[in-house]
Steps between C-alpha positions, in 0.01 A plus 500: 500500500173304490604135500239332723198360312160595643421129528777458762421837660140389553607182675730702726211741576294223653793333680622827657148603599440163670835533676400845626170363631676205671781707652311632806385148589850356466650790696230504764398861445170635627298816472602760243797298376288196428215683330727732299673208332180301447342808335803574287533139382129486431517816293793353304292194414196713416673728250687205352171324433381816320817550289503449122774233497526125485410453871214750501138390530301820441772674293392864536824653627768570237847372580652848551235574768570162661871585515420837659299315766794263549724803564253625761491147647880510533492844660234381747723208602790734570276740691352216707850383588578849624187571704402163644676290766618200299779344708721275292312565175572860405759409239278235343213749469737761351641239261150414376438869437824539308426183305164649396678811366754290309223293344326821390817611323577173323149380401379524144223759455277288275366152573652217296171342404170676426189463711285209388189579299173459681246292303179674413645847518413732212800631300 
């Protein structure tokens, strides 16, 4: 059941990615834990910027590929919760991973509004 518009999904992409980047600083993690979450959040922002939806800038990744990357993002969150020492935050990290999977399942597969035309481009 695809009930979540891509416009809202895109907003959530950026918010969740920023949360993932901020989490190691809030939790006081260092080393692998810190850099793993910074990298994962940064990748989330990068592929969101490249997605063909309302919040995309470059718009080269189709929405189904974006959703596949979101599923991998969710899996990475669960794996990181299992392999890193994250005292007091394991369940939050797992919850973010599960949320990513749920969003993949309920998000519409096509953007609600088309990409804007670029002036000067030949038809």
